[in-house]
N, C-alpha and C positions, 0 to 999 in steps of 0.2 A: 289542839283550836289548828287548821286550815286555814290560806288564808279562797276566798273565790273570781274568779271574774264574769260578771254576763257582757255582751260585746249584742248589738243590731246593728247589721252590715243593710246597705236598704243599693244594692246596685243601682247606680244610673243606668236611665231602659237602652234600651238594646248593648249593654254592657254587663247584662247578668254571667255569661258562659264568661267573660277575661276573671270575675270574682272570685264564681266556682271552681274553676283551675288555678289559681291564685290561693285559697284556700285549700285546696285536696292535695298542695305540695309543700304544705303547713301542716295536716295534723301527725303525720309516721316523726317525722324532726323531736315538734313541737313532743309529743309524747314520748320519745325518750330523753326527753330533757333530766336531768337527776331530780332537782326539783317540784318537776310535772305529776302530781298524782290523779289529772283527768281532764282529759281536751278533746272535745265531744264538736261538732259542728251539726248544726240542723240550716234544710229547706224548709221553706212553706214551700207543702204542696200546692197552695194553690194561687200562689204571688211568685215564681222563679228569684224574682227582685231580693224576696226577703230571704236573709242567714242570723241565729241566728249560733251564738258562740258561747258554748258550759264551759269555763276551765277551772281545775284548781290546784293544788299550788301546796307545797308545804310551808312556805310563809314569805311576806311577803319579796324578803330578798330575792324565790327563785321569782317570784314573777317578775322581778327587774331584771335577773339575768333572762327569761323569758326575751324581755321586751330588747338589749343588746344581741341577742344570739342572731347568727348569720342569717339563718330562713324565714324569722321575720323580719330583717331591713328590709330583705330581697322581693319575697314572698307576699309578705303584710304592708310593709312599705310603698314600694315600691310597685311591683305588679297587683298588690288590691285596694286598698285606700282610696289609689289616684280615680279607681272608675267608681267609689261611691255616690251617693249623692245624699247620705249621710251616714254617720256611723256616733249611736251611745253607747257608753261604756258603765257598769254597774262594780260595784266593791263589795265585798264580803267575810266575814269572815266565818265558820261551824262556829253553829252556836246547838249542845247537849240541854239549852234548859233550867233552871232553879235547880240546885244539889242539896 
């Protein structure tokens, strides 16, 4: 079972490139984290202000470590999130169905 986080980020009008730059800097170091299984950023092709993040970790502890990482603190909290109009997150665990 893996721990999955999905997030929708909507940039403030005119601040979408600042958000895009912050997210770009987050990709490689997030993927390099020991507990990260997948880290994928998507951008709406019809609305450049909209971003969708799909993240998969080995467990909740790995996600907590990501949240405390220097790259998340700098690029996420300091450079990305202040430029957002809204941020929505949802948390899941992978499920293989009833066996």
